[in-house]
Structure formats: C-alpha cells, structure tokens
N, C-alpha and C positions, 0 to 999 in steps of 0.2 A: 189192722194193726191192734194187738189187745195189748194194753196197757194196764199196769196198776193204778189206781187214781193217785198215787203219789208221783208216778213217773208222768202221768197225764198232767197234773199240776205243775211240774216242774218244767215241762215242755209246751204249755198251753199257749204262750204268746208266739211260738215257733209255729205251732200245728194249726190253730184256728183260723189264720189267713189263708191256709192251703189245703184245708179240707174241713171235714166235720166229724164231730163227736156224735155217735149213734147210741141211742139208750140201750143198756144191758140188763137184763133180769136174770139174776144168778143167785139164787138163795144160798147156795153153797160157797160162793165166793162174790160176796157183794162189794169188794174192794177191786172192781175192774173196770175199765173203760174201753170203748171200741172207737177207734179212729179210722176214718175213711179219707185218703188222700185224694182230693179232686183237681189239684194242680197238675195240668198236663203240659210238659214242655216238648217243643220241637227242637231239640238240642243235639240230637243225635247227628254227628257228621256222617252223612250216608256214604262219603267216598272213603273214609278211613275205617269205618267200623264194619264188623261182619256180622250182618244178620242172616237168619236163616229163613226161608220163604215157605209158605204153604202151596203157593201157586205158580206156575211156569212163567207168568209175566212178571215176576218179583214186586207185586203190588201189595202184598198181605203178609208181612212179616210175622213170624209166630215166636221168635225168640232172637236174641243177640248172643254170640259166641265172643266177640272181643268189642268192648266198648271204646269209643272215641266221641268227644263232645265238642262242640262249638262253643268256647269258653264264654263268648259275648251274650250268647243266648241263655246260659245258666243264670246269669244275674246273681242276685243275693238270695234267691229261693232255697229255703233251708230243706224241703222235703217236696217231692214229685213224683209223678209217673211219667213213662214214655209211651207214646202210641205204640211204638214198635216192639215193646215189650211189658205191656200192661199190668201183668201179674206180679211184677216187682215193683218194691218201693226204694226210691233213690231218697240220699240224704247227703246234704252237704257238709264241710268242715264245721259249721256253726251248729249243727245238730249234734254232730260226734262230740264236740267239745262241751256242750251243755250237758250230754249224758256223762261224759268222762267226771265233770266237776261234782255232779251230784249223785254219782255211783248207783242208780237204780240198778237192779240185777236183771239178767235176761237178754241184754242187749248183745248183739256181735256185728262187728263191721268188717267187710272186706272192701279195701281201696281197689276200685275197678278203672279209675282214670285220675290223673291229675296233669296240671298244665306242663309241669317240668318233666313228667316221666310218660306223658302220652298215655297209651293203652297199656293196663297192668293185666295181663291174662290171668285167669285163675280157673282151675278145673272145677272146684267146689264153690259154690255160692251160698251155702247153707253152713251155718256154724254147728258146732263150735270150731274155730279156726286155731291153727298152731299159733301159740302165745308169741313166737317170733315174728310172725308175719302180720297179724292184725289185732284188732281190739275186742276183747271178750269180757262182758261184765256179768 
C-alpha cells in the first residue's frame, strides 16, 4: 500500500502492529511511504463465501467472488490479508473511520461484508466507486 507520509503518520498506530513500513527511495516524490500488511487472518467463512480455485481438488483458491467472514475471527484487527485472496488488502471499520476523520486523499473503500448484511456482492473491487455506494476520498 503506497501512502503519503501524512497518511502514514495518521494511520501508523493501526498499521504498525499489522505489518511493516518498507523504505522508499523516490527523489521525485520523497513524501511517500510503503506499507506491507503481514497480518494473515483465517476469517473467511468457507461454507458461505464463494472462492474460485486453480485446482480441481479445491485446495488453492486464487480469488474470492463473494466474501463472507466469521465475525469472531476478525477480532479488532484494522487491516489484514486472507490466504484465499492474498492480493487484496482488507480493512475494518476502525481503519475506514480514521481515514474519514483525517481526510487523506486517494482512498476508496467498498463494503464487502457486514454482520448485519452478510455478503455484499460487488462487481468492481477497484475505485472510484459511485458516491452513493461507497467511500471515496
């Protein structure tokens, strides 16, 4: 995740326990930080979620089409990755709230799941998202 140093400072207490900041050398833009999330959660509800697999034995998922989480396994972790979808970074409400309070630009969030709604299907995982649906900063 590439962040401005301002965004990194605002989110540092949420990020540092769940990953690592890596050095960035950018003479053109010295005001950047690189964060690599390392908190791996086994929180995907494999009965309700819809993963897609690369093997017939269904042992190696490569993406998830519909997300459903086991709420107890999420805990209070603000940012994490899933083994089933390691290419995506997931954030919890605490992370989204902090971003909204401080208004760094360039963030976009799509709600994939909530305990009240269950799985919230979306065709587009990358922003910008329609203003009526999700949060874009």
